[in-house]
N, C-alpha and C positions, 0 to 999 in steps of 0.2 A: 457558601461562606457564613461564618458564624457571626462576624461583625466586621465593620470597616476597620477596626483597629487590629484585625488579625495579622495583616501584612503592613499596611501603611502606618508609620510612625509619624512623629512631627517633622521629620526630614526625609521622607521617602521610605524605601524598603531597605532595611540594612540588617546584616547578620553575617555569620561565618561563611565565607566564599567556599562553594562546593559542600558545604554542610547544610545550613538552612537556605543559603542563597545559591541555588543550582542553576546550571545552564537551562533546564527544563522551565524552572520558574521564571527566569529571565525571559525566555521565549514566550511563555504564556502570557506574561504581563505585557509584553510588547504587542502582541496580537490583539490583546484586549484594549490597550491604549490606542492602537491604530483604529480599532472599530468605533471607539468613542470619538475619536478625533475626526473621522470621516463624517459621523453623524452630526457633530457640531458644525462642520462646514457646510454641510447640507442644509442644516437648520438656519444657519445664517444667510443662506442663499448664495454661498460661493462654491460652485461646482465646476468653474471654469478652468481650473488647474488641478493636477495631481497633488495630493497631500505631500508635504515636504517635512523631514525630520533631520535634525543635526544630532550627532552623537559625539561626545567627548569623554575622556576618562582620565584618572589619575595613574601613577606610576606603578600601581600593584600588578604583580604578575597575573592575578586572577582577572584583571581587568580585560585581558586579552580574549579568554574564552567567553566572558560575559559579554563583551562588545560584539563578538561573533554571533552569540545567541539573540541579542536585542536586534542586531540588523537583520538576521534570518526572520525573526518575527515580524518586523515592521515590512520588510520587502515582500514576505509571503502574503501580506495583507494588502498589498498595492500601494505602499508609501514609498516614495523616493527617499533615499537616505544619503546625506553628506557626512563623511567620517572627518572629524576635527582632529583626531589623534589626541595627544596628551595636553591638556588644557585645563586652567582653573575653572571651578563652577562658575564664578562670575564672567569668565571669558565665554563659556557655553551660552550662558544667558544673554550676554551681549551680542553673540552672533546668531542666536535664535531670532532676535529682533532684527539685526542688521541685514540678515540674509532673507528675511520674509518667511521663516520657517513656521510651520504649523505646530511644531512640537520639538522640544529640546530634551535630549537625554544625558545626564551625567553619571558616570559610573565611579562612585568614590564613597568611602566610608569616613571621610573628613579626617579627624583627629585620632580615630580608632586604631588599634594596632594593625599591622600589615595583613594578618590572615582574614580580617573582616573586609567586606566590601558592601556596596549599596548601589541602589537604582533610584535616581531622582528625576522625575519628569517636570519639565517647564512648559507652561502654556505659551501661546502665541504672544510675542512681545517680551519673552523671557521672564515671565512672573511665575512664581510658584502656583501650582495647581489649587483651585479651590477644593475644600474638603468634599464637596458634593461630586466632583469629578473624580476624585480619588475613590470615592465609594463606588461610582459607576464603574470605573475600571476593574475594581476587585470583583464586583458582582457579576460582570460579564465574563470572567474567566472560566474557560471550560465549556463555554456554549457552543452549540453546533453552528457552523458557518459555511457559506459557500466560498471556496477558494478562488481567487482569480488565476487564469492561466494565460498562457501566450504573452501578448503585449501588456496584459493586465497586471503583471507582477511588478514590484518596484524596482528601480534602478539604483545601483550603489556606486558611488564615486567619492574620491579623495578631495578634500578642500586643502590644498597645500600650503596655504598662506594664512591659516587660522592664528598662528601665534603673532605674526607680524601685524595682522589686522587688529587684534585685541590690544597688543602693546601700543600701536598707534592711537587707538582710541584713548587709552589711559593717559597718555602724554598730552593729548589734546584738551584734557580737562583742567589743566593748570596754566596759569598766565605768567608765572614768574619762573624764570629758569633756576636750576639748582646748581648753577656754577659755583665751584669752590667748596661744595660740602661733600664729605666723604661718609658714606653709609656702609654698614655690614648688613647683608641680607641672608638670613637663615631660611633657605628654601625647604627645609624639612624632607629633602630628597623626594619631593612631591610635585604636584602638577605645575607649580609656577617656576620650576628650575630654570627654564629658558625665557619665559615671558617677563618674569620679575626683573631679573639683571638687565634685560634688554630695555624695558621701559624706563627704569631709573637711570641708566646711562644715556638714553636718548633724551631725557629730561635735563642732562647736564651734571648729574652727580658722578663722582668717582665711586665705584661699586666693588666691594669685597664680597663675593658670593661664597657662602659656606654650605655644607650639606646640599650641594648642587650636582651630585653625580649619582642619580638614582640608579639601582641595579635591579628593581623589582621587589626587592625584599627589605630595603632599608628605609622605607618611608616612615616618618615619625619615630625612628629608632634613637631615643635619647637625644632628640633635637627638635627644632620648631617651636612653636608657640606653648607647648606643654613642658618643654625642657630648655629653659632659657641660658643654662650655665655656660654653654660653649659660645653662645651669642655674646654674653656679658664678657667672657675672655677675649674674644676676637675684637670687640669695640675698643677694649683697652690696650690690646696689643697693636692694633692699627692706628690708634689714636684717632678714631672716627668720631664724627660729630654725633651719630646716632646709629642704632641698630634696630632691625625689625625682624621678628620671628613669625613666620607664616605657619599655617597648619597644612595638612596634606593636600587639601583641595583649595587652599588659599583664599577661603572666604572670610578669614579673620586674621588678625595679627596683634601682637603685643611689641612694645617698644623698650628699647634701652637707651639711656641718656649717656653722655660722653664719660660720665663718671662710673658707668656700669650699673646704675640704678634702674630697676624695672620701672616702666611707665605703663600703667594698666589701661584697660578700655575705658574706664570712668575718666581717667586724666586725659586720655586722647580725645574723648567725646568734649571734655571741657576746653581743650585747646581749640577744636574745630569749631565748637559752638561760639566762642567769643570772636573768632575771625570771621565767621559767616554773618554774625550780628553786626560786626563793624562794617562789613562790605554790603549789608542790607540783603543777603542771601539766606538769612535764617528765617524761614516762614513763621510768621506770627511770634517771632522771637521765643520759639519754644523748641526744645529737644525733647526726644522720646527715649526713655530709658526703662529699665525694669525695676521690680521692686527689690532686687539685689544690689542695685547701685548704692554705692557708699553714701552715707549721710553728708560726709564732707563734699562730695560732688554736689548735692542738692543745695547745700548751704552756700557754696561758691556761686553756683548759677543764680540763686536768689540775689546775692549781693551785687551781681552784675546785671541784674535786670532781665534774666533769662528764665523763663518758665520751664518746668519739668513735668512732663506727662509720664507716669509710670504705668507699666503693664505687667502682666504675668511673665515669669521667666520663659525665654524662648524667642529666637528672632523672628519667628513667624508671627508672634504677637505684636512685636515692635513694628513689624512690616504692616500689619493690618490697621494699626493705630495711625501710621504715617499715611497710608493710602486713604483711610477714611476722612482724615482732617487736613490732608494736603501738607504735611510737615516735610521738611527737607533734610533733617538729620535725626538719626536715631541709632541705638546700639546697646551693646551689653558690656559689662565688666570683663567678660572673657575675651573681648577683642572684636566681636561682631560689630561692624560700624557700617551703617547704611547711609550713602550719599545719594538720595533719590533723584537729584538733578542729572546724575551720571550712571547710575547703576540700579538695577531692580533688586539686588541682593547685597549682602555683605561682600566686601572685596578688600582683601589684605594689602594688596599692591597699591589699589587706589587710595586706600587710607594712608599709607606710607608716603605717597607722593604728595598728598594735600597737607600732612603734617610738615613735611620738609619744605613745602613751598611756604607755610607759615614761618618756618625758621628762616628762610631766605628772604621773605618780604620784610620781616621785622628786624633782622640781624640778631635775634636772640637765640640762646641755646635752648635745646629741648628741655633741660633741667629747669631753666628760668620760666619757660612757658608752662611746664607742668605744675610749677609752684603756685598757680592760681588756685589749686585746691589742696587741702591738707586731708589726707586719708585718715579717717578715725580707725583705730585698731578694730578689726572685725575677727570675731571667733564664731566658727560654724561647728556645732556638734550634731552629729547623726545618732538618732536613737532608734535602733533596729527592733524588729520583732514586737511591733505594737500595732494596735488597731487604728490606722491613721484616719479612717472615716469618722471617728469620734473626736478628732482634734478640735474641731470647731463647736462642739456641742458640750464639752464638759465644763461644768461651772466652776469646780475647783481650779482647774488648769486656767481658765479665764481669769479668775480672781488672782491667781499667782502671777500672771503676766501683768495684769493691771498694777499690782502693787510694785513690781520691779520697774514698769514704765514710769509710775509716779516718781519713784526714786531717782530715775535717771533724768526725767524732764526732758528739756530740749538739748541736753548734753549727749544724748545717745539714742538708739533705736533698737527694737526688738521685733523679730519676724519669726513666727512658727509657720513651716511650710511642709505639708504632707508630700512625699516623694510621689511623683507621677508613675513610677515603674516598680517600686519596691515597697514592702511593708515597713516603712520607716517614717519617722518625722524629723525635719531639719530644724534645729534651733539656731537662729543667727542673732547675734548680739553685737552691737557697735557701742563703744563708750570711749571716754577720753583716755583711758590707759588700758593696755593689754590685760593687766591683772583684773581690772574691774569687769571687763567684757567677759574674761574667762569665768570669773566667779558667778556673774549672773547667768551665763550660758549653762553652766554646770548645775546651777541650782534649779533652773527650769527644766533641764534635761532629766533630772530625777523625778520631778513632778509628772513629766510625760511618762516615764518608765511605770511609775506607781499607778497612774490613773488609766493608762491606755494599754496596759499589759495584755497580751493575747492569752 
């Protein structure tokens, strides 16, 4: 292997199903993961039971052959497997913990188009794998090994109550019933098409489910958290109190208020942070967000006595900061929200339940709750075909940024961020008006083009 980044990205192994992500690759990864898993159990002195893995998937048709390959790899290496079927990523994480599994496997490419798919491994307890373990799995691929035979191979069985158990767990996390509230849930024809409506209905809400009839090819197809137009229309049509748009594996959501206005991840975080602070459940009165969070969010939190710990972009960095410091709430503007008292990863349905619980407990509308923060206009300009490695070292560019920052003062914010995967630099500017933000962003983008041209 050339490097640990060749296969594993920031969220597992992802790519075109049957293109980059083949059945052979899925099988080899699973065998290697099984070897690392068994050695970890032995290292921890736990060899009293056979290793156990749970496997779930989203609704993509490619998930069927990839599931078969993953199961074959695990069982051939002596790991017992429980098939969870179609279940959200946070549901697989929950059952990895609840069922005492040594490994969880989720087959999903999240919000990516249907032809893509991915393999995500979860450690004992439902946590994302440490980088070191991912490296170990990748390095062990293709090695010679002694295959178990006879009774030594893994057993494969179906866990038929996965959806019911996960939905019951979600409902148990709220204390206030959602009676009297109507919600539209856009399931993105994805993994939560059954669990999502079930949980919200069990919590007392009247649920209108849309894009809840997956056919294996329509996941994320002009629906869900990346395409909110049909959700906005449905909220108005049904005169609902709120709407929530999930992504393909339901680890995130965005919201729509009763007037059809989008409520983004920053606003959702603000609503939950204030509610948790009020009830004493916001650890150290601090919420974890990324550097892309809107300045309006940071300002609103400051006004209400809530600290904001900012990390690099990516939910894994939010999770790391929460784990290290014991914070109970974190998330991203994109709608990944982590409630660590109840989940080890972002969970769109869990987020929707807790936002609606806040509505029910206060008697306030989602629009009213979201008004706690005012989003500053944000402009993002991508500057392609530049040497992003020089972005932090160019003195002229640094001076240009400093000049614009001085002009904005505390009225706005500037962020230059090299892309993690492409030869481009992202210029993000927030300012009191869209025109001012746009002007500053394009002036700085031009400096980036001139100074960092390849």
